[in-house]
N, C-alpha and C positions, 0 to 999 in steps of 0.2 A: 565486575559486572558494572557498577557504577562509573568506573574509568571509561567505558565505550560512550557513556552519555556525556561525560565531562569532556571527552576527546572531542566529540562531534560539535559540542557547543562551544568550547575553546577555540575550535579552529575557525568557527563562523563568528564569533565575538573579539577575535584577536586584534582586528583593525581599531576597534573602539576602546581597548584597553586603556590608552593612554588619554583619551578624550574624557571620558566619564566613567569614574570609578564606582559610582552608586547603582545606576541601571541603564543598559544600553539594550536596544532592540535592533537586530539585523534581520533583514529579509534574506532569504535564500530560494534557491532553484535546484532541483535536482533533476537530471535527463537520464533516462534509461540508456545503457549504453548497447542493449540489443533486447529482443523480444521478452516479455514478462509472462509468466505462466500462474494460473490459479488451478491446482490439482484436487479433484474431489475425491477423498481418501477412501469413502465408503460406497462408491458407486461402482457396479460391477461392470458397467459399460465403458469404464475408462474416460470418464468425462472430464474435460478441461476447457478453460477458458485462456485463449492465448491473445495478447495484443502485440502488435508490431512495436508500439512505442508507448512510453508513459512518463509523465512528469509529476513531481510532487512539488509544492509551493507552500511556504510559510514562513515562520519567523524563529530565531533564537534570541531569548530575552536573559540577560544577567540579573538575578534576583540574589538577595542575601542568604536565602535558604539553599540556592543552587540554581542550575540553569534550567529554563523552561524551554522547550522546543515543540513546536506545533506544526501540523500540517493543516492548512486552512483550504487548499484546493489541489486537485489532481486532475489529469488530462490522460485519456486512455484512447490511442490511435489504433484504427483498424483491428478491432475485436473480434474474435470467432469463437462460439460455443461448438464444442463437438465431442464426439465420443468414438471409440473404436468401431470400425465398420460404418460410420455415418458421415456423410459430408457436413463440413463446417457451416454453421448459420452465423451472419453477421448479427452481432449484438452491440448496443451502446451500454456503456459502464459510466455511471454519474456519482460523482462526489457528494456525500452528505455529511454535515456536521463538521466538527474540529477534532483532530486526532492529535495525540500527545505522545511524544517518546518518552519511555520509561528507561531504566538501566540496560535492558536487553530486548525489550519489545516495543513496536509502536502500537499504542492501544486507542481504543475508541473508534476504529475502523468501520465505516458505513459506506457501503456501495449500492447503488441500485443497477441491476443489470436487466435489460429489456431486449427482445429481439427486434430487428430492423427487418424482417421478412413476413412471409406469410405463416411460419411457425409461431403460434401464440405461446410465449415464454417470457416469464418475468419473476425476480425475485430479489431478496435482499442478502446481502453478505456482510456479516457483522463479526467484530472480535479484535483481535491482536494478531501481529505477525513478529516473528523473531528477526533481528537484525545484527549485523555487525558492522563496524565503521572502522576504515583505515584510511586516512586522509589521502586523496578526497572521495574514496570509494565507500559507498554504502550498498550493503549486500543484504538481501533478505533471502532466508532459506528456511524451509518447513521443519525447524527442529521438533515442533510440535503441531499439529494441524488444529490451530485454535481460531480459525475462521469458521462462521456457523451460517448454514443456508437456511432462510424463512420467508414467509409469505409467498410461496411458491404459487403461480398461476400458469397452467398448461405445462409445457417443457416435455411432454411424452415421456416422462419417466427418467430423462436426463438427469435432473436433479429433483430431490425431495427434501420437505422440511425436515432440519434436524442433521442433514449430513454436514461432514467437518471438511474443511479445505485447506490447504497449504499454499503459499504464495512464495514464488521464486522470481528474483528480479535483481539486476544489478544497475546501480546509478551512479553518476558522477555529479557531486554536491558542489555548488558555486554560490558565494554571497553574492547578493544582486545590488 
């Protein structure tokens, strides 16, 4: 499990291995290779948030105790909140805080979701997401639904406080 984190960090830090053996920080950029999806597990309406594209930006730092990988920014393009039998509602997805990679999960995820239309709907999505890394592909699959919805305003029952969410997405990782 820790091997996945070390593989991701090692791939990003490799160019600096000969320069600075003590501590090196390398920025990276990850671009989704296709649409990414958040699936609400407990919704009877089949609620999803689908974004046509996504980016993750952060850094990999080599430390004596092991690598530290963070996500300090993310971008989410053309996102839609929808459920079965309901037309999609455009939403904005905003990155909050700094997220950290652990051995098998990306933790500390905080996203603010808000409608861009006449439907009043906003909520927070927080928690972690399972990932796998096989250079240069970073893959998220909902091994467990470990993101949670909170602070819901409106949304016509599409989402409610306490519902859990799984994240699916495929990214290509590049050092910048």
